[in-house]
C-alpha positions, 0 to 999 in steps of 0.5 A: 473451320479451323480458323473459326475454331482458332478464333474461338480458342483465342477469344477464350484465352483472351477472356481468361487472361482478362478475368482477374481473380479478385480476392475479397478481404473482409475486415474483422469488425468488432461487434457492439458486445465486444466493444462493451466488454472491452470498455468494461474491462478498461474501467475495471482495470482503472478502478482496480488501479485507483483502489490499489493506490488508495489502499497504499495511501491509507497504509502509508498514513497508518504506518506514519501514525504508528511511528509517531505513537511509538516515538511518543511512547519511547519519549515517555519511557525515557521520562519515566526512567528519569523519574524512577532514578530521581525517586531512588535518589530522593528516597535514600536514608541519608536524605530522609534523615537530613530532612527529618533533622531539618524539620526538627524530628528526632529518632525515638527508638521506642517508636521505630518499627521495622517494616519488611517489603 
């Protein structure tokens, strides 16, 4: 009996050596809902990027127009200052007397009234 027992024992050991444990690895599948959420997230990020770029473009255009208006204002201030200087030069008493004399006007002290500012 020992030989039969030995054979059975050897068969059991042979079976144990032949049976290899297989590990089943499950791939993590992405569900349909997750795909939809990822697509929605990608679209939201793309739309946010487009919105930011368009806002920056609008800001740039507004700043450009502001600078153009400021340049026109500065130019007009210079023109106004030049005209003020010209008015002050043309309104001197000597010039007024000279123009009055050229046009034949005479100074009559009885008709002169002093006007205070």
